[in-house]
C-alpha positions in Angstrom: -73.3 -17.7 23.9 -74.0 -14.0 23.7 -73.3 -12.1 20.5 -73.5 -8.8 18.7 -75.5 -8.6 15.5 -74.1 -8.1 12.1 -74.0 -4.4 11.0 -76.3 -5.2 8.1 -79.2 -6.0 10.4 -80.8 -4.6 13.5 -82.0 -7.7 15.4 -85.0 -7.8 17.6 -83.8 -10.9 19.5 -80.7 -11.6 21.4 -78.4 -13.3 19.0 -77.7 -16.3 21.1 -78.3 -20.0 21.4 -80.4 -20.5 24.6 -82.0 -23.8 25.6 -84.6 -23.4 28.4 -86.2 -26.8 27.9 -85.3 -30.1 26.3 -86.1 -30.1 22.5 -89.0 -30.4 21.9 -90.4 -28.5 24.8 -93.8 -29.0 26.3 -95.6 -26.3 24.1 -94.0 -27.8 21.0 -95.1 -31.2 22.0 -98.6 -30.1 22.5 -98.6 -28.4 19.1 -97.2 -31.6 17.6 -100.2 -33.5 18.9 -102.6 -30.9 17.3 -100.6 -31.1 14.1 -101.0 -34.9 14.0 -104.8 -34.5 14.3 -105.1 -31.8 11.7 -102.3 -31.8 9.1 -101.8 -34.4 6.4 -99.1 -36.9 7.3 -97.3 -36.3 3.9 -96.3 -32.9 5.1 -93.0 -33.4 6.9 -90.9 -31.0 9.1 -87.2 -31.1 9.9 -87.3 -29.7 13.3 -89.2 -31.1 16.2 -90.1 -27.5 17.5 -92.6 -24.9 16.5 -91.4 -21.4 15.8 -92.7 -18.3 17.5 -90.4 -15.5 16.4 -87.1 -15.1 14.4 -84.6 -12.5 13.4 -81.0 -12.3 12.4 -79.4 -15.7 13.0 -81.8 -17.2 15.5 -85.3 -18.8 15.6 -87.2 -18.7 18.9 -89.6 -21.5 19.5 -92.8 -21.5 21.4 -91.1 -22.7 24.6 -88.6 -19.7 24.5 -85.7 -21.7 23.3 -83.4 -19.7 20.9 -82.0 -21.8 18.1 -79.1 -21.0 15.7 -80.5 -20.8 12.2 -78.2 -22.6 9.6 -81.1 -23.3 7.3 -82.8 -19.8 6.5 -86.0 -21.5 5.6 -84.1 -23.4 2.9 -82.3 -20.4 1.6 -85.4 -18.1 1.8 -84.6 -15.6 4.6 -81.1 -14.7 3.2 -81.6 -11.2 4.3 -82.6 -12.2 7.8 -86.0 -13.1 9.3 -88.5 -10.2 9.8 -86.2 -7.5 8.6 -87.5 -4.2 9.7 -87.3 -2.5 6.3 -89.3 -5.4 4.7 -91.8 -5.3 7.6 -92.2 -1.5 7.0 -92.6 -1.9 3.2 -95.2 -4.8 3.5 -97.1 -3.0 6.2 -97.4 0.1 4.1 -98.5 -1.9 1.1 -101.0 -3.8 3.1 -102.6 -0.5 4.2 -103.1 0.4 0.5 -104.3 -2.8 -0.9 -103.5 -6.5 -0.6 -104.5 -8.0 -3.9 -106.2 -7.1 -7.3 -104.6 -9.8 -9.5 -102.1 -8.2 -11.9 -103.9 -9.7 -14.8 -107.0 -7.9 -13.7 -105.9 -4.5 -12.4 -102.2 -4.2 -12.7 -100.0 -2.1 -10.2 -96.6 -0.4 -10.1 -94.9 -2.8 -7.7 -95.0 -5.8 -10.2 -93.5 -3.5 -12.9 -90.8 -2.3 -10.5 -89.8 -5.9 -9.6 -89.6 -6.8 -13.3 -87.5 -3.7 -14.0 -85.2 -4.7 -11.1 -84.8 -8.4 -12.2 -84.2 -7.3 -15.8 -81.4 -5.0 -14.5 -79.7 -7.3 -12.0 -79.8 -10.7 -13.8 -76.8 -11.8 -15.9 -76.5 -10.1 -19.4 -76.9 -6.6 -20.8 -79.4 -7.7 -23.5 -83.0 -6.6 -23.5 -85.0 -8.7 -21.0 -88.6 -9.3 -19.9 -89.8 -10.8 -16.7 -93.0 -12.6 -15.5 -93.7 -13.1 -11.9 -95.2 -16.2 -10.1 -95.6 -17.5 -6.6 -93.3 -20.6 -6.1 -90.1 -21.9 -7.5 -91.8 -24.9 -9.1 -94.3 -22.5 -10.9 -91.4 -20.5 -12.2 -89.6 -23.6 -13.7 -92.8 -24.8 -15.2 -93.4 -21.5 -16.8 -89.8 -21.3 -18.1 -90.4 -24.6 -19.9 -93.6 -23.3 -21.3 -91.8 -20.2 -22.6 -88.9 -22.3 -24.0 -91.4 -24.5 -25.9 -93.3 -21.7 -27.3 -90.2 -19.8 -28.4 -88.5 -22.8 -30.1 -91.4 -24.8 -31.3 -89.7 -27.8 -29.8 -90.9 -30.1 -27.0 -87.9 -31.9 -25.5 -86.4 -30.8 -22.2 -83.0 -32.0 -20.9 -82.4 -32.2 -17.1 -79.7 -33.7 -14.9 -79.0 -36.5 -12.6 -79.4 -35.2 -9.0 -81.6 -32.3 -10.1 -84.4 -30.8 -8.1 -86.9 -28.6 -9.8 -90.1 -28.7 -7.8 -93.2 -30.7 -6.8 -95.7 -30.1 -9.6 -96.2 -32.9 -12.2 -93.9 -31.3 -14.7 -91.2 -30.4 -12.2 -91.4 -33.7 -10.4 -90.8 -35.3 -13.8 -87.6 -33.0 -14.0 -86.6 -33.9 -10.5 -84.2 -36.9 -10.2 -84.8 -38.1 -6.6 -87.7 -40.6 -6.3 -88.1 -40.6 -2.5 -90.0 -38.8 -1.2 -90.6 -36.4 -4.1 -92.0 -38.7 -6.7 -92.9 -41.9 -4.9 -96.5 -42.9 -5.7 -97.2 -39.8 -7.7 -96.8 -41.0 -11.3 -97.3 -41.1 -14.3 -95.1 -38.3 -15.0 -94.8 -35.7 -17.9 -93.3 -36.9 -21.2 -90.5 -35.4 -23.2 -88.1 -35.1 -20.2 -84.6 -36.5 -20.8 -82.1 -37.0 -17.9 -78.5 -37.0 -18.4 -75.3 -37.0 -16.2 -73.8 -33.6 -15.3 -70.5 -32.8 -13.5 -70.0 -34.2 -10.0 -66.2 -33.8 -9.4 -66.1 -35.7 -6.1 -67.9 -38.8 -7.5 -66.9 -38.9 -11.2 -63.4 -37.4 -11.2 -63.9 -36.0 -14.6 -62.6 -32.6 -15.9 -65.1 -30.2 -17.2 -64.4 -31.2 -20.8 -64.8 -34.8 -20.1 -68.1 -34.3 -18.2 -69.4 -32.2 -21.0 -68.6 -34.8 -23.6 -70.5 -37.4 -21.5 -73.5 -35.1 -21.1 -73.7 -34.3 -24.8 -73.3 -37.9 -25.8 -76.1 -38.9 -23.3 -78.3 -36.3 -25.0 -77.5 -37.6 -28.5 -78.4 -41.1 -27.5 -81.8 -40.2 -26.2 -83.2 -37.5 -28.4 -82.8 -35.7 -31.7 -81.1 -32.4 -30.8 -83.4 -30.6 -33.2 -86.3 -31.5 -30.9 -84.7 -30.1 -27.7 -86.3 -26.8 -26.5 -84.2 -26.3 -23.4 -81.5 -27.6 -21.1 -82.5 -26.8 -17.5 -79.7 -26.7 -15.1 -78.9 -25.6 -11.5 -75.5 -23.9 -11.6 -74.9 -25.6 -8.2 -77.3 -28.4 -7.5 -79.3 -27.9 -4.4 -81.4 -30.8 -3.1 -79.1 -33.1 -5.1 -76.2 -32.3 -2.7 -74.9 -28.8 -3.3 -72.9 -30.2 -6.3 -70.6 -27.7 -7.8 -69.7 -28.6 -11.4 -66.1 -28.6 -12.5 -64.9 -25.1 -13.6 -65.7 -24.6 -17.2 -68.5 -27.1 -17.4 -71.4 -24.6 -17.2 -69.8 -22.2 -19.7 -69.2 -25.2 -22.1 -72.8 -26.3 -21.7 -74.0 -22.8 -22.6 -71.8 -22.7 -25.7 -73.2 -26.0 -26.8 -76.8 -24.8 -26.3 -76.1 -21.7 -28.3 -74.5 -23.7 -31.2 -77.5 -25.9 -31.5 -80.4 -23.4 -30.9 -81.3 -24.9 -27.5 -82.3 -22.5 -24.8 -80.3 -22.6 -21.6 -82.5 -22.2 -18.5 -80.6 -21.6 -15.3 -82.6 -22.6 -12.2 -81.2 -20.1 -9.7 -84.0 -20.6 -7.2 -81.6 -21.7 -4.4 -78.4 -20.1 -5.7 -79.7 -16.6 -6.5 -79.4 -13.3 -4.7 -75.9 -13.4 -3.1 -76.2 -16.8 -1.7 -73.1 -18.0 -3.5 -71.1 -14.8 -3.1 -72.2 -13.6 -6.5 -75.4 -11.9 -7.3 -76.2 -15.2 -9.3 -74.2 -18.4 -9.4 -73.9 -18.1 -13.2 -71.8 -15.0 -12.7 -68.9 -17.1 -11.4 -68.2 -18.3 -15.1 -69.7 -15.3 -16.9 -72.7 -17.5 -18.1 -75.5 -15.6 -19.5 -78.6 -17.9 -19.7 -81.5 -17.4 -22.0 -83.9 -17.8 -19.2 -83.3 -17.6 -15.4 -85.7 -18.7 -12.7 -85.7 -17.1 -9.2 -87.6 -17.6 -5.9 -86.6 -18.4 -2.4 -84.4 -15.5 -1.4 -86.2 -13.0 -3.7 -88.7 -11.5 -1.2 -87.4 -12.0 2.3 -89.7 -14.8 3.1 -92.9 -13.9 1.2 -94.0 -16.1 -1.7 -92.7 -14.8 -5.0 -90.8 -16.3 -8.0 -89.8 -15.1 -11.5 -88.8 -16.0 -14.9 -86.5 -13.5 -16.5 -85.1 -14.0 -20.0 -84.2 -12.5 -23.4 -87.0 -10.2 -24.7 -87.7 -12.3 -27.9 -87.9 -15.5 -25.9 -90.1 -14.2 -23.2 -92.5 -12.5 -25.7 -92.9 -15.6 -27.7 -96.1 -16.8 -25.8 -99.5 -15.7 -26.7 -101.1 -12.9 -24.7 -102.7 -14.4 -21.6 -100.4 -17.5 -21.7 -98.6 -16.5 -18.6 -100.0 -15.5 -15.2 -101.8 -16.6 -12.1 -104.2 -15.4 -9.6 -101.5 -14.7 -6.8 -98.6 -14.3 -9.3 -96.7 -11.1 -8.3 -98.8 -10.3 -5.1 -98.4 -6.7 -4.2 -97.1 -7.6 -0.7 -94.5 -9.9 -2.1 -93.5 -7.3 -4.6 -93.1 -4.7 -1.9 -90.8 -7.1 0.0 -88.9 -8.0 -3.1 -88.0 -4.5 -4.0 -86.2 -4.1 -0.6 -84.7 -7.5 -0.8 -83.3 -7.3 -4.3 -81.7 -4.0 -3.7 -80.0 -5.3 -0.4 -78.9 -8.7 -1.7 -77.3 -7.4 -4.9 -75.2 -4.9 -2.9 -71.5 -5.2 -2.7 -71.6 -5.5 1.1 -74.0 -8.5 1.0 -72.0 -10.3 -1.7 -68.9 -9.7 0.4 -70.7 -11.0 3.5 -71.5 -14.3 1.7 -67.8 -14.7 0.8 -66.8 -14.0 4.3 -69.1 -16.7 5.6 -67.4 -19.2 3.4 -64.0 -17.9 4.5 -65.1 -18.5 8.1 -66.7 -21.9 7.7 -64.6 -23.7 5.1 -61.4 -23.7 7.1 -63.3 -25.1 10.2 -64.6 -27.9 8.1 -61.3 -28.6 6.5 -59.6 -28.9 9.8 -62.2 -31.4 10.9 -61.8 -33.4 7.7 -58.1 -33.6 8.2 -58.7 -36.0 11.1 -62.0 -37.6 10.1 -62.2 -39.6 6.9 -66.1 -39.6 7.1 -66.0 -36.0 5.7 -65.6 -37.2 2.1 -66.1 -33.8 0.5 -66.5 -30.1 1.4 -68.1 -28.1 -1.3 -70.2 -25.1 -2.2 -69.7 -21.4 -2.5 -70.4 -18.4 -0.3 -73.2 -19.1 2.2 -74.1 -22.3 0.4 -71.9 -25.0 1.8 -72.1 -28.7 2.3 -70.3 -31.7 3.9 -70.7 -35.0 2.2 -70.6 -37.8 4.8 -69.2 -41.2 3.8 -68.4 -44.6 5.5 -65.0 -46.3 5.7 -65.2 -47.4 2.0 -66.0 -43.9 0.8 -69.7 -44.8 0.1 -72.6 -42.5 1.0 -73.6 -42.8 4.7 -77.1 -41.4 5.1 -77.6 -42.9 8.5 -74.6 -41.0 9.9 -75.7 -37.7 8.2 -79.2 -38.2 9.6 -77.8 -38.8 13.1 -75.4 -35.8 12.9 -78.4 -33.6 11.9 -80.5 -34.9 14.8 -77.8 -34.3 17.3 -77.5 -30.8 16.0 -81.2 -30.3 16.3 -81.3 -31.6 19.9 -78.5 -29.0 20.7 -80.5 -26.1 19.3 -79.0 -25.7 15.8 -81.2 -25.8 12.7 -79.6 -27.6 9.8 -80.7 -29.7 6.8 -79.7 -32.8 5.0 -79.7 -33.2 1.3 -78.2 -35.3 -1.6 -79.6 -38.0 -3.8 -78.4 -40.4 -1.1 -79.4 -38.3 1.9 -75.8 -38.1 3.1 -75.0 -34.5 2.8 -75.2 -31.9 5.6 -76.0 -28.5 4.1 -75.3 -25.1 5.7 -77.6 -22.2 4.5 -77.2 -19.4 7.1 -78.9 -16.0 6.7 -76.2 -13.6 5.5 -77.1 -11.5 8.5 -76.0 -14.1 11.0 -73.3 -12.8 13.5 -70.0 -14.4 12.9 -69.6 -15.8 16.4 -73.0 -17.4 16.2 -72.2 -18.9 12.9 -68.9 -20.3 14.4 -70.8 -21.8 17.3 -73.2 -23.5 15.0 -70.5 -25.0 13.0 -68.7 -26.1 16.2 -71.9 -28.0 17.1 -71.7 -29.7 13.7 -68.2 -30.7 14.2 -68.9 -32.0 17.7 -71.9 -33.9 16.5 -69.7 -35.6 13.8 -67.2 -36.6 16.5 -69.9 -38.3 18.5 -71.4 -40.3 15.7 -69.7 -43.7 15.4 
């Protein structure tokens, strides 16, 4: 199980899966008991262990077990955990100051991050950026900006969408359990339509787009639509990759009708899909783009970047937040954005797909329960189905649980909970990545 680390990362831990105890071990079990007595039960965790340290492609728990990380904190530690350059930048900033609130006493780091995002996001037009703290906060502010810029109120979202956990972004999210259950009533003027899900709908891009537009027309006057908010690849909904041409067709329709296209790139951004942003695959230039997750190497930061005239449509003071664009997060983001938009990191994401996809395809050739393999770059998924081709959430849950017991961190997703998703840090060594996928394939074989 030994490994050398990727040349892009100097690991501080041996890059190996190592199980010293059963999972969870005694210290994790003790912490679980303390957690049960202190933490609200609505806060769930995927893994039964408690993390102590992490770097490269491993997470080390409090019992000394070293786990293969195929989750990256839900696509957050794309650059690898505790990256030395990020640690150095954050430490240096913390020694200068940790907070002033940019809306009180501004600082250069915020401006530098905005400049970087204006430069690297799709499109060569003049842009402006506002920073926030979480992905949901970015989406919510994108909607605010779109409404202010257009003078319209309606927002179109999609089946299988996930946009966050605030009242507005819950309203935009499709999945009821657990994200919306018991939390209504929800925000008005949200209209949900079908998108493109090639494995399930069998439609071409043009057919899926016609269906989308017809669904919009049936529900709302197009002259009232401020924005269409779309994930270029749907994340929590099941890593659904739309048919080629769907996203660009949607962008054209929005432009024709004066509707702002908002690309939610919170999970897909910053090299995750093998492009700097998932929109790049079809040359789509959104009016507004939201980012978070991989933006700052694990520190909380998010952003809305968009056309100058759109972003400047709100009144002065209409955007902001106490912690928005925290200086420590900005210091981390400057390192992360530079690294994750480099050619080497983009190529690394593509290389991860080139390694993993053939392994999964070989397994699918002999196992009909693998209904679909999809995704791009280091954002890949396997849809698990039963003998009739229907979603099999129970099997997916058991596969993930077996992987967890074998020391591999992985996540499920999908509207039906039947999708295994793989989100490794780009700095994971190839042999460790292969080992993690082999555990997945073995777990699949063991589940009846």
